[in-house]
mmCIF file of the N, C-alpha and C atoms, coordinates in Angstrom:
data_MODEL
# 
_entry.id   MODEL 
# 
loop_
_atom_site.group_PDB 
_atom_site.id 
_atom_site.type_symbol 
_atom_site.label_atom_id 
_atom_site.label_alt_id 
_atom_site.label_comp_id 
_atom_site.label_asym_id 
_atom_site.label_entity_id 
_atom_site.label_seq_id 
_atom_site.pdbx_PDB_ins_code 
_atom_site.Cartn_x 
_atom_site.Cartn_y 
_atom_site.Cartn_z 
_atom_site.occupancy 
_atom_site.B_iso_or_equiv 
_atom_site.pdbx_formal_charge 
_atom_site.auth_seq_id 
_atom_site.auth_comp_id 
_atom_site.auth_asym_id 
_atom_site.auth_atom_id 
_atom_site.pdbx_PDB_model_num 
ATOM 1   N N  . MET A 1 1  ? 7.628  -229.279 112.551 1.00 0.00 ? 1  MET A N  1 
ATOM 2   C CA . MET A 1 1  ? 6.900  -228.343 111.705 1.00 0.00 ? 1  MET A CA 1 
ATOM 3   C C  . MET A 1 1  ? 7.554  -228.332 110.334 1.00 0.00 ? 1  MET A C  1 
ATOM 4   N N  . GLY A 1 2  ? 6.788  -228.335 109.286 1.00 0.00 ? 2  GLY A N  1 
ATOM 5   C CA . GLY A 1 2  ? 7.305  -228.378 107.929 1.00 0.00 ? 2  GLY A CA 1 
ATOM 6   C C  . GLY A 1 2  ? 7.682  -227.022 107.343 1.00 0.00 ? 2  GLY A C  1 
ATOM 7   N N  . ILE A 1 3  ? 7.391  -225.937 108.053 1.00 0.00 ? 3  ILE A N  1 
ATOM 8   C CA . ILE A 1 3  ? 7.739  -224.605 107.556 1.00 0.00 ? 3  ILE A CA 1 
ATOM 9   C C  . ILE A 1 3  ? 9.066  -224.177 108.182 1.00 0.00 ? 3  ILE A C  1 
ATOM 10  N N  . LEU A 1 4  ? 10.021 -223.826 107.331 1.00 0.00 ? 4  LEU A N  1 
ATOM 11  C CA . LEU A 1 4  ? 11.309 -223.342 107.792 1.00 0.00 ? 4  LEU A CA 1 
ATOM 12  C C  . LEU A 1 4  ? 11.355 -221.827 107.664 1.00 0.00 ? 4  LEU A C  1 
ATOM 13  N N  . VAL A 1 5  ? 11.878 -221.167 108.675 1.00 0.00 ? 5  VAL A N  1 
ATOM 14  C CA . VAL A 1 5  ? 12.007 -219.712 108.662 1.00 0.00 ? 5  VAL A CA 1 
ATOM 15  C C  . VAL A 1 5  ? 13.474 -219.385 108.405 1.00 0.00 ? 5  VAL A C  1 
ATOM 16  N N  . ARG A 1 6  ? 13.735 -218.650 107.357 1.00 0.00 ? 6  ARG A N  1 
ATOM 17  C CA . ARG A 1 6  ? 15.102 -218.321 106.945 1.00 0.00 ? 6  ARG A CA 1 
ATOM 18  C C  . ARG A 1 6  ? 15.509 -216.911 107.361 1.00 0.00 ? 6  ARG A C  1 
ATOM 19  N N  . LEU A 1 7  ? 14.984 -216.455 108.467 1.00 0.00 ? 7  LEU A N  1 
ATOM 20  C CA . LEU A 1 7  ? 15.242 -215.095 108.919 1.00 0.00 ? 7  LEU A CA 1 
ATOM 21  C C  . LEU A 1 7  ? 16.721 -214.875 109.224 1.00 0.00 ? 7  LEU A C  1 
ATOM 22  N N  . ASP A 1 8  ? 17.359 -215.825 109.874 1.00 0.00 ? 8  ASP A N  1 
ATOM 23  C CA . ASP A 1 8  ? 18.780 -215.707 110.202 1.00 0.00 ? 8  ASP A CA 1 
ATOM 24  C C  . ASP A 1 8  ? 19.625 -215.468 108.941 1.00 0.00 ? 8  ASP A C  1 
ATOM 25  N N  . GLU A 1 9  ? 19.366 -216.249 107.911 1.00 0.00 ? 9  GLU A N  1 
ATOM 26  C CA . GLU A 1 9  ? 20.133 -216.128 106.673 1.00 0.00 ? 9  GLU A CA 1 
ATOM 27  C C  . GLU A 1 9  ? 19.929 -214.757 106.027 1.00 0.00 ? 9  GLU A C  1 
ATOM 28  N N  . LEU A 1 10 ? 18.687 -214.288 105.993 1.00 0.00 ? 10 LEU A N  1 
ATOM 29  C CA . LEU A 1 10 ? 18.400 -212.990 105.392 1.00 0.00 ? 10 LEU A CA 1 
ATOM 30  C C  . LEU A 1 10 ? 19.037 -211.853 106.179 1.00 0.00 ? 10 LEU A C  1 
ATOM 31  N N  . LEU A 1 11 ? 18.980 -211.942 107.502 1.00 0.00 ? 11 LEU A N  1 
ATOM 32  C CA . LEU A 1 11 ? 19.616 -210.911 108.333 1.00 0.00 ? 11 LEU A CA 1 
ATOM 33  C C  . LEU A 1 11 ? 21.126 -210.897 108.099 1.00 0.00 ? 11 LEU A C  1 
ATOM 34  N N  . HIS A 1 12 ? 21.719 -212.066 108.027 1.00 0.00 ? 12 HIS A N  1 
ATOM 35  C CA . HIS A 1 12 ? 23.165 -212.158 107.798 1.00 0.00 ? 12 HIS A CA 1 
ATOM 36  C C  . HIS A 1 12 ? 23.539 -211.559 106.434 1.00 0.00 ? 12 HIS A C  1 
ATOM 37  N N  . GLU A 1 13 ? 22.777 -211.909 105.393 1.00 0.00 ? 13 GLU A N  1 
ATOM 38  C CA . GLU A 1 13 ? 23.037 -211.383 104.042 1.00 0.00 ? 13 GLU A CA 1 
ATOM 39  C C  . GLU A 1 13 ? 22.946 -209.861 104.002 1.00 0.00 ? 13 GLU A C  1 
ATOM 40  N N  . ARG A 1 14 ? 22.037 -209.307 104.784 1.00 0.00 ? 14 ARG A N  1 
ATOM 41  C CA . ARG A 1 14 ? 21.817 -207.860 104.756 1.00 0.00 ? 14 ARG A CA 1 
ATOM 42  C C  . ARG A 1 14 ? 22.595 -207.127 105.862 1.00 0.00 ? 14 ARG A C  1 
ATOM 43  N N  . ARG A 1 15 ? 23.387 -207.886 106.592 1.00 0.00 ? 15 ARG A N  1 
ATOM 44  C CA . ARG A 1 15 ? 24.199 -207.326 107.694 1.00 0.00 ? 15 ARG A CA 1 
ATOM 45  C C  . ARG A 1 15 ? 23.334 -206.483 108.632 1.00 0.00 ? 15 ARG A C  1 
ATOM 46  N N  . MET A 1 16 ? 22.240 -207.094 109.057 1.00 0.00 ? 16 MET A N  1 
ATOM 47  C CA . MET A 1 16 ? 21.290 -206.425 109.936 1.00 0.00 ? 16 MET A CA 1 
ATOM 48  C C  . MET A 1 16 ? 21.103 -207.290 111.181 1.00 0.00 ? 16 MET A C  1 
ATOM 49  N N  . THR A 1 17 ? 20.955 -206.660 112.321 1.00 0.00 ? 17 THR A N  1 
ATOM 50  C CA . THR A 1 17 ? 20.724 -207.399 113.559 1.00 0.00 ? 17 THR A CA 1 
ATOM 51  C C  . THR A 1 17 ? 19.227 -207.605 113.763 1.00 0.00 ? 17 THR A C  1 
ATOM 52  N N  . LEU A 1 18 ? 18.911 -208.554 114.607 1.00 0.00 ? 18 LEU A N  1 
ATOM 53  C CA . LEU A 1 18 ? 17.518 -208.807 114.953 1.00 0.00 ? 18 LEU A CA 1 
ATOM 54  C C  . LEU A 1 18 ? 16.924 -207.584 115.652 1.00 0.00 ? 18 LEU A C  1 
ATOM 55  N N  . THR A 1 19 ? 17.730 -206.919 116.465 1.00 0.00 ? 19 THR A N  1 
ATOM 56  C CA . THR A 1 19 ? 17.284 -205.714 117.164 1.00 0.00 ? 19 THR A CA 1 
ATOM 57  C C  . THR A 1 19 ? 16.949 -204.596 116.174 1.00 0.00 ? 19 THR A C  1 
ATOM 58  N N  . GLU A 1 20 ? 17.779 -204.429 115.149 1.00 0.00 ? 20 GLU A N  1 
ATOM 59  C CA . GLU A 1 20 ? 17.523 -203.404 114.136 1.00 0.00 ? 20 GLU A CA 1 
ATOM 60  C C  . GLU A 1 20 ? 16.249 -203.725 113.354 1.00 0.00 ? 20 GLU A C  1 
ATOM 61  N N  . LEU A 1 21 ? 16.071 -204.987 113.004 1.00 0.00 ? 21 LEU A N  1 
ATOM 62  C CA . LEU A 1 21 ? 14.848 -205.377 112.290 1.00 0.00 ? 21 LEU A CA 1 
ATOM 63  C C  . LEU A 1 21 ? 13.620 -205.153 113.154 1.00 0.00 ? 21 LEU A C  1 
ATOM 64  N N  . ALA A 1 22 ? 13.714 -205.492 114.432 1.00 0.00 ? 22 ALA A N  1 
ATOM 65  C CA . ALA A 1 22 ? 12.589 -205.289 115.345 1.00 0.00 ? 22 ALA A CA 1 
ATOM 66  C C  . ALA A 1 22 ? 12.181 -203.819 115.386 1.00 0.00 ? 22 ALA A C  1 
ATOM 67  N N  . ALA A 1 23 ? 13.146 -202.927 115.408 1.00 0.00 ? 23 ALA A N  1 
ATOM 68  C CA . ALA A 1 23 ? 12.855 -201.494 115.430 1.00 0.00 ? 23 ALA A CA 1 
ATOM 69  C C  . ALA A 1 23 ? 12.230 -201.038 114.117 1.00 0.00 ? 23 ALA A C  1 
ATOM 70  N N  . ARG A 1 24 ? 12.735 -201.538 113.005 1.00 0.00 ? 24 ARG A N  1 
ATOM 71  C CA . ARG A 1 24 ? 12.193 -201.144 111.685 1.00 0.00 ? 24 ARG A CA 1 
ATOM 72  C C  . ARG A 1 24 ? 10.771 -201.645 111.474 1.00 0.00 ? 24 ARG A C  1 
ATOM 73  N N  . VAL A 1 25 ? 10.490 -202.843 111.971 1.00 0.00 ? 25 VAL A N  1 
ATOM 74  C CA . VAL A 1 25 ? 9.195  -203.472 111.749 1.00 0.00 ? 25 VAL A CA 1 
ATOM 75  C C  . VAL A 1 25 ? 8.204  -203.110 112.847 1.00 0.00 ? 25 VAL A C  1 
ATOM 76  N N  . ASP A 1 26 ? 8.716  -202.568 113.945 1.00 0.00 ? 26 ASP A N  1 
ATOM 77  C CA . ASP A 1 26 ? 7.902  -202.212 115.113 1.00 0.00 ? 26 ASP A CA 1 
ATOM 78  C C  . ASP A 1 26 ? 7.233  -203.456 115.697 1.00 0.00 ? 26 ASP A C  1 
ATOM 79  N N  . ILE A 1 27 ? 8.069  -204.445 115.966 1.00 0.00 ? 27 ILE A N  1 
ATOM 80  C CA . ILE A 1 27 ? 7.632  -205.692 116.603 1.00 0.00 ? 27 ILE A CA 1 
ATOM 81  C C  . ILE A 1 27 ? 8.599  -205.946 117.762 1.00 0.00 ? 27 ILE A C  1 
ATOM 82  N N  . THR A 1 28 ? 8.132  -206.585 118.815 1.00 0.00 ? 28 THR A N  1 
ATOM 83  C CA . THR A 1 28 ? 9.027  -206.807 119.942 1.00 0.00 ? 28 THR A CA 1 
ATOM 84  C C  . THR A 1 28 ? 10.137 -207.777 119.556 1.00 0.00 ? 28 THR A C  1 
ATOM 85  N N  . LEU A 1 29 ? 11.269 -207.602 120.182 1.00 0.00 ? 29 LEU A N  1 
ATOM 86  C CA . LEU A 1 29 ? 12.401 -208.485 119.946 1.00 0.00 ? 29 LEU A CA 1 
ATOM 87  C C  . LEU A 1 29 ? 12.036 -209.924 120.323 1.00 0.00 ? 29 LEU A C  1 
ATOM 88  N N  . ALA A 1 30 ? 11.261 -210.078 121.387 1.00 0.00 ? 30 ALA A N  1 
ATOM 89  C CA . ALA A 1 30 ? 10.842 -211.413 121.827 1.00 0.00 ? 30 ALA A CA 1 
ATOM 90  C C  . ALA A 1 30 ? 10.000 -212.105 120.752 1.00 0.00 ? 30 ALA A C  1 
ATOM 91  N N  . ASN A 1 31 ? 9.038  -211.398 120.172 1.00 0.00 ? 31 ASN A N  1 
ATOM 92  C CA . ASN A 1 31 ? 8.190  -212.004 119.132 1.00 0.00 ? 31 ASN A CA 1 
ATOM 93  C C  . ASN A 1 31 ? 8.992  -212.310 117.873 1.00 0.00 ? 31 ASN A C  1 
ATOM 94  N N  . LEU A 1 32 ? 9.915  -211.440 117.523 1.00 0.00 ? 32 LEU A N  1 
ATOM 95  C CA . LEU A 1 32 ? 10.753 -211.681 116.355 1.00 0.00 ? 32 LEU A CA 1 
ATOM 96  C C  . LEU A 1 32 ? 11.663 -212.891 116.595 1.00 0.00 ? 32 LEU A C  1 
ATOM 97  N N  . SER A 1 33 ? 12.146 -213.040 117.807 1.00 0.00 ? 33 SER A N  1 
ATOM 98  C CA . SER A 1 33 ? 12.986 -214.182 118.165 1.00 0.00 ? 33 SER A CA 1 
ATOM 99  C C  . SER A 1 33 ? 12.202 -215.488 118.075 1.00 0.00 ? 33 SER A C  1 
ATOM 100 N N  . ILE A 1 34 ? 10.949 -215.466 118.507 1.00 0.00 ? 34 ILE A N  1 
ATOM 101 C CA . ILE A 1 34 ? 10.090 -216.651 118.403 1.00 0.00 ? 34 ILE A CA 1 
ATOM 102 C C  . ILE A 1 34 ? 9.924  -217.046 116.934 1.00 0.00 ? 34 ILE A C  1 
ATOM 103 N N  . LEU A 1 35 ? 9.739  -216.067 116.073 1.00 0.00 ? 35 LEU A N  1 
ATOM 104 C CA . LEU A 1 35 ? 9.621  -216.336 114.637 1.00 0.00 ? 35 LEU A CA 1 
ATOM 105 C C  . LEU A 1 35 ? 10.936 -216.898 114.103 1.00 0.00 ? 35 LEU A C  1 
ATOM 106 N N  . LYS A 1 36 ? 12.036 -216.269 114.465 1.00 0.00 ? 36 LYS A N  1 
ATOM 107 C CA . LYS A 1 36 ? 13.350 -216.667 113.967 1.00 0.00 ? 36 LYS A CA 1 
ATOM 108 C C  . LYS A 1 36 ? 13.694 -218.107 114.330 1.00 0.00 ? 36 LYS A C  1 
ATOM 109 N N  . THR A 1 37 ? 13.323 -218.530 115.527 1.00 0.00 ? 37 THR A N  1 
ATOM 110 C CA . THR A 1 37 ? 13.660 -219.884 115.969 1.00 0.00 ? 37 THR A CA 1 
ATOM 111 C C  . THR A 1 37 ? 12.677 -220.937 115.458 1.00 0.00 ? 37 THR A C  1 
ATOM 112 N N  . GLY A 1 38 ? 11.641 -220.496 114.727 1.00 0.00 ? 38 GLY A N  1 
ATOM 113 C CA . GLY A 1 38 ? 10.680 -221.445 114.180 1.00 0.00 ? 38 GLY A CA 1 
ATOM 114 C C  . GLY A 1 38 ? 9.635  -221.902 115.173 1.00 0.00 ? 38 GLY A C  1 
ATOM 115 N N  . LYS A 1 39 ? 9.519  -221.234 116.308 1.00 0.00 ? 39 LYS A N  1 
ATOM 116 C CA . LYS A 1 39 ? 8.562  -221.628 117.338 1.00 0.00 ? 39 LYS A CA 1 
ATOM 117 C C  . LYS A 1 39 ? 7.206  -220.933 117.181 1.00 0.00 ? 39 LYS A C  1 
ATOM 118 N N  . ALA A 1 40 ? 7.099  -220.014 116.238 1.00 0.00 ? 40 ALA A N  1 
ATOM 119 C CA . ALA A 1 40 ? 5.836  -219.304 116.029 1.00 0.00 ? 40 ALA A CA 1 
ATOM 120 C C  . ALA A 1 40 ? 4.799  -220.248 115.433 1.00 0.00 ? 40 ALA A C  1 
ATOM 121 N N  . LYS A 1 41 ? 3.568  -220.132 115.890 1.00 0.00 ? 41 LYS A N  1 
ATOM 122 C CA . LYS A 1 41 ? 2.464  -220.946 115.376 1.00 0.00 ? 41 LYS A CA 1 
ATOM 123 C C  . LYS A 1 41 ? 1.782  -220.259 114.192 1.00 0.00 ? 41 LYS A C  1 
ATOM 124 N N  . ALA A 1 42 ? 1.936  -218.934 114.099 1.00 0.00 ? 42 ALA A N  1 
ATOM 125 C CA . ALA A 1 42 ? 1.279  -218.167 113.040 1.00 0.00 ? 42 ALA A CA 1 
ATOM 126 C C  . ALA A 1 42 ? 2.029  -216.850 112.851 1.00 0.00 ? 42 ALA A C  1 
ATOM 127 N N  . ILE A 1 43 ? 1.775  -216.200 111.719 1.00 0.00 ? 43 ILE A N  1 
ATOM 128 C CA . ILE A 1 43 ? 2.316  -214.870 111.475 1.00 0.00 ? 43 ILE A CA 1 
ATOM 129 C C  . ILE A 1 43 ? 1.246  -214.079 110.724 1.00 0.00 ? 43 ILE A C  1 
ATOM 130 N N  . ARG A 1 44 ? 1.042  -212.862 111.133 1.00 0.00 ? 44 ARG A N  1 
ATOM 131 C CA . ARG A 1 44 ? 0.071  -212.003 110.443 1.00 0.00 ? 44 ARG A CA 1 
ATOM 132 C C  . ARG A 1 44 ? 0.655  -211.557 109.114 1.00 0.00 ? 44 ARG A C  1 
ATOM 133 N N  . PHE A 1 45 ? -0.210 -211.421 108.129 1.00 0.00 ? 45 PHE A N  1 
ATOM 134 C CA . PHE A 1 45 ? 0.248  -210.936 106.833 1.00 0.00 ? 45 PHE A CA 1 
ATOM 135 C C  . PHE A 1 45 ? 0.857  -209.547 106.956 1.00 0.00 ? 45 PHE A C  1 
ATOM 136 N N  . SER A 1 46 ? 0.323  -208.719 107.832 1.00 0.00 ? 46 SER A N  1 
ATOM 137 C CA . SER A 1 46 ? 0.870  -207.364 107.989 1.00 0.00 ? 46 SER A CA 1 
ATOM 138 C C  . SER A 1 46 ? 2.297  -207.426 108.545 1.00 0.00 ? 46 SER A C  1 
ATOM 139 N N  . THR A 1 47 ? 2.569  -208.380 109.437 1.00 0.00 ? 47 THR A N  1 
ATOM 140 C CA . THR A 1 47 ? 3.919  -208.551 109.966 1.00 0.00 ? 47 THR A CA 1 
ATOM 141 C C  . THR A 1 47 ? 4.850  -209.096 108.889 1.00 0.00 ? 47 THR A C  1 
ATOM 142 N N  . LEU A 1 48 ? 4.371  -210.071 108.149 1.00 0.00 ? 48 LEU A N  1 
ATOM 143 C CA . LEU A 1 48 ? 5.152  -210.643 107.053 1.00 0.00 ? 48 LEU A CA 1 
ATOM 144 C C  . LEU A 1 48 ? 5.474  -209.565 106.022 1.00 0.00 ? 48 LEU A C  1 
ATOM 145 N N  . GLU A 1 49 ? 4.491  -208.740 105.701 1.00 0.00 ? 49 GLU A N  1 
ATOM 146 C CA . GLU A 1 49 ? 4.691  -207.658 104.748 1.00 0.00 ? 49 GLU A CA 1 
ATOM 147 C C  . GLU A 1 49 ? 5.746  -206.675 105.249 1.00 0.00 ? 49 GLU A C  1 
ATOM 148 N N  . ALA A 1 50 ? 5.678  -206.308 106.524 1.00 0.00 ? 50 ALA A N  1 
ATOM 149 C CA . ALA A 1 50 ? 6.637  -205.364 107.100 1.00 0.00 ? 50 ALA A CA 1 
ATOM 150 C C  . ALA A 1 50 ? 8.051  -205.936 107.102 1.00 0.00 ? 50 ALA A C  1 
ATOM 151 N N  . ILE A 1 51 ? 8.181  -207.230 107.439 1.00 0.00 ? 51 ILE A N  1 
ATOM 152 C CA . ILE A 1 51 ? 9.503  -207.866 107.430 1.00 0.00 ? 51 ILE A CA 1 
ATOM 153 C C  . ILE A 1 51 ? 10.053 -207.905 106.016 1.00 0.00 ? 51 ILE A C  1 
ATOM 154 N N  . CYS A 1 52 ? 9.221  -208.273 105.058 1.00 0.00 ? 52 CYS A N  1 
ATOM 155 C CA . CYS A 1 52 ? 9.667  -208.322 103.661 1.00 0.00 ? 52 CYS A CA 1 
ATOM 156 C C  . CYS A 1 52 ? 10.068 -206.936 103.152 1.00 0.00 ? 52 CYS A C  1 
ATOM 157 N N  . ALA A 1 53 ? 9.339  -205.908 103.547 1.00 0.00 ? 53 ALA A N  1 
ATOM 158 C CA . ALA A 1 53 ? 9.690  -204.541 103.138 1.00 0.00 ? 53 ALA A CA 1 
ATOM 159 C C  . ALA A 1 53 ? 11.030 -204.131 103.742 1.00 0.00 ? 53 ALA A C  1 
ATOM 160 N N  . ALA A 1 54 ? 11.236 -204.445 105.018 1.00 0.00 ? 54 ALA A N  1 
ATOM 161 C CA . ALA A 1 54 ? 12.478 -204.067 105.700 1.00 0.00 ? 54 ALA A CA 1 
ATOM 162 C C  . ALA A 1 54 ? 13.686 -204.823 105.153 1.00 0.00 ? 54 ALA A C  1 
ATOM 163 N N  . LEU A 1 55 ? 13.464 -206.067 104.747 1.00 0.00 ? 55 LEU A N  1 
ATOM 164 C CA . LEU A 1 55 ? 14.570 -206.887 104.241 1.00 0.00 ? 55 LEU A CA 1 
ATOM 165 C C  . LEU A 1 55 ? 14.651 -206.899 102.712 1.00 0.00 ? 55 LEU A C  1 
ATOM 166 N N  . ALA A 1 56 ? 13.740 -206.192 102.052 1.00 0.00 ? 56 ALA A N  1 
ATOM 167 C CA . ALA A 1 56 ? 13.690 -206.159 100.584 1.00 0.00 ? 56 ALA A CA 1 
ATOM 168 C C  . ALA A 1 56 ? 13.690 -207.585 100.025 1.00 0.00 ? 56 ALA A C  1 
ATOM 169 N N  . CYS A 1 57 ? 12.731 -208.372 100.482 1.00 0.00 ? 57 CYS A N  1 
ATOM 170 C CA . CYS A 1 57 ? 12.634 -209.760 100.045 1.00 0.00 ? 57 CYS A CA 1 
ATOM 171 C C  . CYS A 1 57 ? 11.185 -210.124 99.763  1.00 0.00 ? 57 CYS A C  1 
ATOM 172 N N  . GLN A 1 58 ? 10.993 -211.320 99.275  1.00 0.00 ? 58 GLN A N  1 
ATOM 173 C CA . GLN A 1 58 ? 9.675  -211.881 99.030  1.00 0.00 ? 58 GLN A CA 1 
ATOM 174 C C  . GLN A 1 58 ? 9.356  -212.876 100.153 1.00 0.00 ? 58 GLN A C  1 
ATOM 175 N N  . PRO A 1 59 ? 8.067  -213.142 100.430 1.00 0.00 ? 59 PRO A N  1 
ATOM 176 C CA . PRO A 1 59 ? 7.737  -214.131 101.463 1.00 0.00 ? 59 PRO A CA 1 
ATOM 177 C C  . PRO A 1 59 ? 8.427  -215.475 101.250 1.00 0.00 ? 59 PRO A C  1 
ATOM 178 N N  . GLY A 1 60 ? 8.579  -215.880 100.003 1.00 0.00 ? 60 GLY A N  1 
ATOM 179 C CA . GLY A 1 60 ? 9.248  -217.140 99.693  1.00 0.00 ? 60 GLY A CA 1 
ATOM 180 C C  . GLY A 1 60 ? 10.730 -217.147 100.023 1.00 0.00 ? 60 GLY A C  1 
ATOM 181 N N  . ASP A 1 61 ? 11.330 -215.955 100.142 1.00 0.00 ? 61 ASP A N  1 
ATOM 182 C CA . ASP A 1 61 ? 12.725 -215.864 100.576 1.00 0.00 ? 61 ASP A CA 1 
ATOM 183 C C  . ASP A 1 61 ? 12.829 -216.112 102.077 1.00 0.00 ? 61 ASP A C  1 
ATOM 184 N N  . LEU A 1 62 ? 11.776 -215.802 102.787 1.00 0.00 ? 62 LEU A N  1 
ATOM 185 C CA . LEU A 1 62 ? 11.747 -215.873 104.243 1.00 0.00 ? 62 LEU A CA 1 
ATOM 186 C C  . LEU A 1 62 ? 11.240 -217.231 104.755 1.00 0.00 ? 62 LEU A C  1 
ATOM 187 N N  . LEU A 1 63 ? 10.292 -217.813 104.040 1.00 0.00 ? 63 LEU A N  1 
ATOM 188 C CA . LEU A 1 63 ? 9.663  -219.064 104.466 1.00 0.00 ? 63 LEU A CA 1 
ATOM 189 C C  . LEU A 1 63 ? 9.841  -220.147 103.410 1.00 0.00 ? 63 LEU A C  1 
ATOM 190 N N  . ALA A 1 64 ? 10.045 -221.369 103.857 1.00 0.00 ? 64 ALA A N  1 
ATOM 191 C CA . ALA A 1 64 ? 10.158 -222.503 102.943 1.00 0.00 ? 64 ALA A CA 1 
ATOM 192 C C  . ALA A 1 64 ? 9.429  -223.696 103.552 1.00 0.00 ? 64 ALA A C  1 
ATOM 193 N N  . PHE A 1 65 ? 8.976  -224.599 102.699 1.00 0.00 ? 65 PHE A N  1 
ATOM 194 C CA . PHE A 1 65 ? 8.298  -225.811 103.160 1.00 0.00 ? 65 PHE A CA 1 
ATOM 195 C C  . PHE A 1 65 ? 9.251  -226.988 103.009 1.00 0.00 ? 65 PHE A C  1 
ATOM 196 N N  . ASP A 1 66 ? 9.424  -227.750 104.084 1.00 0.00 ? 66 ASP A N  1 
ATOM 197 C CA . ASP A 1 66 ? 10.252 -228.946 104.066 1.00 0.00 ? 66 ASP A CA 1 
ATOM 198 C C  . ASP A 1 66 ? 9.347  -230.149 104.331 1.00 0.00 ? 66 ASP A C  1 
ATOM 199 N N  . PRO A 1 67 ? 9.006  -230.906 103.274 1.00 0.00 ? 67 PRO A N  1 
ATOM 200 C CA . PRO A 1 67 ? 8.095  -232.035 103.458 1.00 0.00 ? 67 PRO A CA 1 
ATOM 201 C C  . PRO A 1 67 ? 8.628  -233.089 104.422 1.00 0.00 ? 67 PRO A C  1 
ATOM 202 N N  . ALA A 1 68 ? 9.929  -233.184 104.595 1.00 0.00 ? 68 ALA A N  1 
ATOM 203 C CA . ALA A 1 68 ? 10.498 -234.163 105.522 1.00 0.00 ? 68 ALA A CA 1 
ATOM 204 C C  . ALA A 1 68 ? 10.157 -233.829 106.967 1.00 0.00 ? 68 ALA A C  1 
ATOM 205 N N  . GLN A 1 69 ? 9.877  -232.550 107.242 1.00 0.00 ? 69 GLN A N  1 
ATOM 206 C CA . GLN A 1 69 ? 9.558  -232.140 108.611 1.00 0.00 ? 69 GLN A CA 1 
ATOM 207 C C  . GLN A 1 69 ? 8.054  -231.918 108.809 1.00 0.00 ? 69 GLN A C  1 
ATOM 208 N N  . ALA A 1 70 ? 7.280  -232.123 107.767 1.00 0.00 ? 70 ALA A N  1 
ATOM 209 C CA . ALA A 1 70 ? 5.832  -231.926 107.865 1.00 0.00 ? 70 ALA A CA 1 
ATOM 210 C C  . ALA A 1 70 ? 5.212  -232.999 108.744 1.00 0.00 ? 70 ALA A C  1 
ATOM 211 N N  . PRO A 1 71 ? 4.188  -232.620 109.513 1.00 0.00 ? 71 PRO A N  1 
ATOM 212 C CA . PRO A 1 71 ? 3.494  -233.630 110.333 1.00 0.00 ? 71 PRO A CA 1 
ATOM 213 C C  . PRO A 1 71 ? 2.828  -234.666 109.442 1.00 0.00 ? 71 PRO A C  1 
ATOM 214 N N  . ARG A 1 72 ? 2.874  -235.879 109.866 1.00 0.00 ? 72 ARG A N  1 
ATOM 215 C CA . ARG A 1 72 ? 2.258  -236.970 109.082 1.00 0.00 ? 72 ARG A CA 1 
ATOM 216 C C  . ARG A 1 72 ? 0.792  -237.109 109.475 1.00 0.00 ? 72 ARG A C  1 
ATOM 217 N N  . GLU A 1 73 ? -0.022 -237.465 108.489 1.00 0.00 ? 73 GLU A N  1 
ATOM 218 C CA . GLU A 1 73 ? -1.438 -237.683 108.752 1.00 0.00 ? 73 GLU A CA 1 
ATOM 219 C C  . GLU A 1 73 ? -1.628 -238.989 109.498 1.00 0.00 ? 73 GLU A C  1 
ATOM 220 N N  . GLN A 1 74 ? -2.565 -238.973 110.435 1.00 0.00 ? 74 GLN A N  1 
ATOM 221 C CA . GLN A 1 74 ? -2.900 -240.179 111.195 1.00 0.00 ? 74 GLN A CA 1 
ATOM 222 C C  . GLN A 1 74 ? -3.902 -241.013 110.390 1.00 0.00 ? 74 GLN A C  1 
ATOM 223 N N  . ASP A 1 75 ? -3.717 -242.304 110.324 1.00 0.00 ? 75 ASP A N  1 
ATOM 224 C CA . ASP A 1 75 ? -4.669 -243.181 109.609 1.00 0.00 ? 75 ASP A CA 1 
ATOM 225 C C  . ASP A 1 75 ? -5.803 -243.568 110.505 1.00 0.00 ? 75 ASP A C  1 
# 
């Protein structure tokens, strides 16, 4: 997947645990863990907004695109 999730780095910078973020955002720890590990297939804008509000960040701080990991088009 070409999208990298930088949740670990942001949590570390803010000295916040995944459990604390889950409580602030009102999302299950399991779903937040799926996002953190990059296994999520999608994220709702409302969830992204809540995470950004809790971490005082922008979506671009949380997500990045890595073209080296992007799926290649089939010819």
